DRENBAMAR-884886 format. One line per field, with one value per residue (C-alpha): residue in three letters; y, z negated, x. Coordinates in nm, 2 decimals. Layout:
res <- ALA / ...;
py <- Y / ...;
pz <- Z / ...;
px <- X / ...;
# end
This chain:
res <- UNK / UNK / UNK / UNK / UNK / UNK / UNK / UNK / UNK / UNK / UNK / UNK / UNK / UNK / UNK / UNK / UNK / UNK / UNK / UNK / UNK / UNK / UNK / UNK / UNK / UNK / UNK / UNK / UNK / UNK / UNK / UNK / UNK / UNK / UNK / UNK / UNK / UNK / UNK / UNK / UNK / UNK / UNK / UNK / UNK / UNK / UNK / UNK / UNK / UNK / UNK / UNK / UNK / UNK / UNK / UNK / UNK / UNK / UNK / UNK / UNK / UNK / UNK / UNK / UNK / UNK / UNK / UNK / UNK / UNK / UNK / UNK / UNK / UNK / UNK / UNK / UNK / UNK / UNK / UNK / UNK / UNK / UNK / UNK / UNK / UNK / UNK / UNK / UNK / UNK / UNK / UNK / UNK / UNK / UNK / UNK / UNK / UNK / UNK / UNK / UNK / UNK / UNK / UNK / UNK / UNK / UNK / UNK / UNK / UNK / UNK / UNK / UNK / UNK / UNK / UNK / UNK / UNK / UNK / UNK / UNK / UNK / UNK / UNK / UNK / UNK / UNK / UNK / UNK / UNK / UNK / UNK / UNK / UNK / UNK / UNK / UNK / UNK / UNK / UNK / UNK / UNK / UNK / UNK / UNK / UNK / UNK / UNK / UNK / UNK / UNK / UNK / UNK / UNK / UNK / UNK / UNK / UNK / UNK / UNK / UNK / UNK / UNK / UNK / UNK / UNK / UNK / UNK / UNK / UNK / UNK / UNK / UNK / UNK / UNK / UNK / UNK / UNK / UNK / UNK / UNK / UNK / UNK / UNK / UNK / UNK / UNK / UNK / UNK / UNK / UNK / UNK / UNK / UNK / UNK / UNK / UNK / UNK / UNK / UNK / UNK / UNK / UNK / UNK / UNK / UNK / UNK / UNK / UNK / UNK / UNK / UNK / UNK / UNK / UNK / UNK / UNK / UNK / UNK / UNK / UNK / UNK / UNK / UNK / UNK / UNK / UNK / UNK / UNK / UNK / UNK / UNK / UNK / UNK / UNK / UNK / UNK / UNK / UNK / UNK / UNK / UNK / UNK / UNK / UNK / UNK / UNK / UNK / UNK / UNK / UNK / UNK / UNK / UNK / UNK / UNK / UNK / UNK / UNK;
py <- -0.77 / -0.46 / -0.44 / -0.26 / -0.16 / -0.31 / -0.17 / -0.41 / -0.22 / -0.38 / -0.10 / -0.16 / -0.01 / -0.10 / 0.00 / -0.24 / -0.22 / -0.61 / -0.73 / -0.44 / -0.48 / -0.77 / -0.66 / -0.74 / -1.07 / -1.36 / -1.64 / -1.87 / -1.70 / -1.38 / -1.14 / -1.10 / -0.82 / -1.00 / -1.31 / -1.14 / -0.96 / -1.24 / -1.45 / -1.19 / -1.17 / -1.56 / -1.56 / -1.27 / -1.50 / -1.81 / -1.63 / -1.41 / -1.08 / -0.83 / -0.58 / -0.34 / -0.44 / -0.25 / -0.20 / 0.13 / 0.22 / 0.51 / 0.31 / 0.38 / 0.05 / -0.14 / 0.04 / -0.05 / -0.41 / -0.43 / -0.24 / -0.51 / -0.75 / -0.52 / -0.50 / -0.15 / 0.04 / 0.39 / 0.61 / 0.77 / 1.00 / 0.83 / 1.01 / 0.74 / 0.53 / 0.27 / 0.08 / 0.23 / 0.60 / 0.50 / 0.34 / 0.66 / 0.87 / 0.64 / 0.65 / 1.02 / 1.15 / 0.93 / 0.99 / 0.63 / 0.61 / 0.23 / 0.19 / -0.08 / -0.09 / -0.41 / -0.37 / -0.68 / -0.62 / -0.67 / -0.93 / -1.18 / -1.43 / -1.68 / -1.46 / -1.67 / -1.69 / -1.78 / -1.47 / -1.24 / -1.36 / -1.34 / -0.98 / -0.89 / -1.04 / -0.89 / -0.54 / -0.54 / -0.64 / -0.32 / -0.12 / -0.23 / -0.07 / 0.29 / 0.47 / 0.67 / 0.37 / 0.37 / 0.02 / -0.17 / -0.56 / -0.71 / -1.11 / -1.34 / -1.70 / -1.89 / -1.99 / -2.17 / -2.04 / -2.09 / -1.88 / -1.63 / -1.56 / -1.41 / -1.05 / -1.02 / -1.16 / -0.91 / -1.05 / -0.93 / -0.95 / -0.95 / -0.92 / -1.12 / -0.93 / -1.00 / -0.66 / -0.60 / -0.44 / -0.43 / -0.55 / -0.59 / -0.76 / -0.84 / -1.20 / -1.10 / -1.20 / -1.25 / -1.51 / -1.42 / -1.75 / -1.80 / -2.19 / -2.16 / -1.96 / -2.30 / -2.39 / -2.10 / -2.14 / -1.79 / -1.63 / -1.46 / -1.34 / -1.03 / -1.14 / -0.87 / -0.85 / -0.55 / -0.42 / -0.08 / 0.12 / 0.43 / 0.64 / 0.46 / 0.50 / 0.85 / 0.93 / 0.72 / 0.94 / 1.24 / 1.11 / 1.19 / 0.91 / 0.78 / 0.72 / 0.34 / 0.31 / 0.46 / 0.24 / -0.07 / 0.02 / -0.13 / 0.12 / 0.03 / 0.10 / 0.46 / 0.34 / 0.19 / 0.50 / 0.72 / 0.48 / 0.33 / -0.02 / -0.31 / -0.62 / -0.94 / -1.26 / -1.56 / -1.72 / -2.10 / -2.04 / -2.05 / -1.77 / -1.57 / -1.25 / -1.23 / -1.03 / -1.17 / -1.37 / -1.68 / -1.62 / -1.56 / -1.90 / -2.07 / -1.90 / -2.03 / -2.40 / -2.41 / -2.23 / -2.51 / -2.78 / -2.63 / -2.67;
pz <- -1.50 / -1.68 / -1.73 / -1.50 / -1.23 / -1.01 / -0.90 / -0.73 / -0.55 / -0.34 / -0.09 / -0.01 / 0.20 / 0.26 / 0.62 / 0.78 / 1.17 / 1.28 / 0.95 / 0.79 / 0.39 / 0.40 / 0.04 / -0.13 / 0.08 / -0.16 / -0.19 / -0.44 / -0.74 / -0.67 / -0.39 / -0.17 / -0.36 / -0.67 / -0.54 / -0.39 / -0.75 / -0.99 / -0.74 / -0.75 / -1.10 / -1.12 / -0.89 / -1.07 / -1.39 / -1.21 / -1.10 / -1.43 / -1.27 / -1.51 / -1.28 / -1.32 / -1.05 / -0.94 / -0.66 / -0.50 / -0.29 / -0.15 / -0.23 / -0.56 / -0.48 / -0.47 / -0.80 / -0.97 / -0.87 / -1.00 / -1.33 / -1.40 / -1.40 / -1.57 / -1.28 / -1.29 / -0.99 / -0.87 / -0.65 / -0.34 / -0.05 / 0.24 / 0.50 / 0.53 / 0.84 / 0.68 / 0.34 / 0.34 / 0.33 / 0.05 / -0.19 / -0.08 / -0.23 / -0.53 / -0.65 / -0.58 / -0.72 / -1.04 / -1.10 / -1.09 / -1.16 / -1.06 / -0.87 / -0.63 / -0.50 / -0.35 / -0.12 / -0.12 / 0.15 / 0.01 / 0.27 / 0.18 / -0.06 / -0.05 / -0.14 / -0.35 / -0.58 / -0.30 / -0.07 / -0.35 / -0.50 / -0.15 / -0.13 / -0.46 / -0.44 / -0.13 / -0.20 / -0.54 / -0.35 / -0.11 / -0.41 / -0.54 / -0.23 / -0.36 / -0.53 / -0.22 / 0.03 / 0.24 / 0.29 / 0.36 / 0.31 / 0.58 / 0.53 / 0.84 / 0.88 / 1.24 / 1.41 / 1.72 / 2.07 / 2.01 / 1.70 / 1.85 / 2.14 / 1.92 / 1.93 / 1.57 / 1.46 / 1.46 / 1.60 / 1.53 / 1.72 / 1.48 / 1.54 / 1.42 / 1.10 / 1.01 / 1.07 / 1.30 / 1.61 / 1.73 / 1.65 / 1.85 / 1.89 / 2.22 / 2.27 / 2.20 / 2.30 / 2.63 / 2.83 / 3.22 / 3.31 / 3.15 / 3.16 / 2.91 / 2.63 / 2.50 / 2.42 / 2.19 / 1.83 / 1.72 / 1.73 / 1.40 / 1.22 / 1.03 / 0.67 / 0.48 / 0.14 / 0.19 / -0.03 / -0.04 / -0.22 / -0.36 / -0.13 / 0.16 / 0.08 / 0.01 / 0.33 / 0.52 / 0.37 / 0.51 / 0.88 / 1.15 / 1.33 / 1.59 / 1.97 / 1.93 / 1.61 / 1.76 / 2.09 / 1.90 / 1.57 / 1.35 / 1.05 / 1.01 / 1.36 / 1.23 / 1.00 / 1.29 / 1.50 / 1.25 / 1.19 / 0.85 / 0.85 / 0.80 / 0.67 / 0.71 / 0.52 / 0.64 / 0.43 / 0.42 / 0.27 / 0.49 / 0.47 / 0.67 / 0.63 / 0.67 / 1.00 / 1.13 / 1.04 / 1.15 / 0.93 / 0.65 / 0.69 / 0.71 / 0.38 / 0.22 / 0.33 / 0.19 / -0.13 / -0.16 / -0.12 / -0.40 / -0.64;
px <- -0.99 / -1.10 / -1.46 / -1.69 / -1.47 / -1.72 / -2.07 / -2.28 / -2.58 / -2.84 / -2.99 / -3.37 / -3.64 / -3.99 / -4.03 / -3.82 / -3.84 / -3.86 / -4.05 / -4.24 / -4.27 / -4.04 / -3.86 / -4.20 / -4.28 / -4.29 / -4.04 / -4.15 / -4.25 / -4.05 / -4.03 / -3.74 / -3.58 / -3.60 / -3.47 / -3.16 / -3.12 / -3.12 / -2.92 / -2.65 / -2.67 / -2.61 / -2.34 / -2.13 / -2.18 / -2.03 / -1.72 / -1.73 / -1.70 / -1.81 / -2.02 / -2.29 / -2.58 / -2.89 / -3.11 / -3.13 / -3.45 / -3.67 / -3.98 / -4.19 / -4.38 / -4.05 / -3.92 / -4.26 / -4.23 / -3.87 / -3.96 / -4.19 / -3.88 / -3.67 / -3.44 / -3.25 / -3.32 / -3.21 / -3.44 / -3.27 / -3.35 / -3.59 / -3.38 / -3.10 / -3.05 / -2.89 / -2.79 / -2.42 / -2.59 / -2.80 / -2.54 / -2.32 / -2.58 / -2.64 / -2.29 / -2.25 / -2.62 / -2.57 / -2.21 / -2.11 / -1.74 / -1.68 / -1.35 / -1.50 / -1.84 / -1.99 / -2.30 / -2.54 / -2.80 / -3.15 / -3.24 / -2.98 / -3.17 / -2.91 / -2.60 / -2.37 / -2.06 / -1.83 / -1.90 / -1.89 / -1.58 / -1.41 / -1.52 / -1.42 / -1.10 / -1.01 / -1.13 / -0.93 / -0.62 / -0.65 / -0.71 / -0.39 / -0.22 / -0.31 / -0.59 / -0.67 / -0.64 / -0.96 / -1.05 / -1.38 / -1.42 / -1.66 / -1.65 / -1.72 / -1.81 / -1.79 / -2.08 / -2.20 / -2.26 / -2.65 / -2.62 / -2.40 / -2.65 / -2.90 / -2.89 / -3.02 / -2.67 / -2.41 / -2.08 / -1.71 / -1.39 / -1.08 / -0.71 / -0.45 / -0.42 / -0.79 / -0.90 / -1.23 / -1.15 / -1.52 / -1.85 / -2.17 / -2.50 / -2.40 / -2.22 / -1.84 / -1.58 / -1.75 / -1.55 / -1.49 / -1.62 / -1.96 / -1.95 / -1.65 / -1.86 / -1.98 / -1.61 / -1.54 / -1.50 / -1.41 / -1.76 / -1.72 / -2.07 / -2.09 / -2.21 / -2.41 / -2.18 / -1.96 / -1.69 / -1.56 / -1.27 / -1.44 / -1.23 / -1.37 / -1.73 / -1.69 / -1.52 / -1.81 / -2.06 / -1.91 / -1.88 / -2.13 / -2.31 / -2.07 / -2.16 / -2.12 / -2.29 / -2.58 / -2.59 / -2.53 / -2.72 / -2.46 / -2.37 / -2.02 / -1.90 / -1.91 / -1.61 / -1.44 / -1.49 / -1.32 / -1.02 / -1.12 / -0.97 / -1.22 / -1.04 / -1.27 / -1.17 / -1.34 / -1.60 / -1.70 / -2.04 / -2.33 / -2.62 / -2.82 / -3.04 / -3.41 / -3.48 / -3.80 / -4.12 / -3.92 / -3.64 / -3.89 / -4.04 / -3.70 / -3.61 / -3.93 / -3.88 / -3.53 / -3.64 / -3.90 / -3.64 / -3.44 / -3.71;
# end
C-alpha cells in the first residue's frame, strides 16, 4: 500500500455536554485524549498501516497538554457542531492531500487495531470504485437489548447490502410486539471510527444540517439525508465511548486491570 494515503484525525473539544472537560480527564497516567492518540498509533503499527495521525481541536488547553506529549495537533474553529465538520475544516485549511480520512472520536480510549483495519480496508475498497466515489464507512457491532435501550447509544438499521438505512438514539428496529424485543439479535451499535473517501468528506462539508440530524443529534444523518452511501461492516471488537461519569469510571476500572 502506498505510503501516507491515510490521514487519521481525532476531533476533540473541551466543552462536552454530558461530561464537561472529559478530554482532559485522567485515565491512569494520561488524559483521555492522549490515551486515544497513543492507542491509535499503536493500533496502526500492529496492522502496518502507514498513516499520519493528529488531533484537531478548538481548545488551547487541550493543544498545550498534547504539545507536552509531542502529539501533533491542528487548531480549528470553535463553531463546529460535530467532529466531522472539524476534520473537514482541518483537511481543507491545512491542505492535507490524503486520499482517505479516518475519524477516530476523541472519547474512544479502547480503539484497537481490528476496528481500524476493518475501516481502512473497506474505505480503500470503495475508493477503488472510482476516485470521485462518495462513500463513508461506519462499522457496527451487535449488542444486547439492554445496551440498545440506552439513549446514549446510537443504533443503526442496515439493508441487505450492508448499507445504513437509518440511525437513531431510539430503539430501532422497534418490534410491533414489545415483548419480542428481547429476542432481536440484530441491534447494531454505531462505532466511533469512521472512514471517508476524500470526496465524501468534501461533500459533507458543503451540506446544510438536515432535519433528522437536528432531531436526533446524529451527525452522519446529514450524509444519509443527502444520499451519500454509508457502508457498515461488522466489527468483532468490543469498545465503548466515554459519554458520562459512569463510563469514565468503567474505563478507569478497565485500565487498572490492564496494568
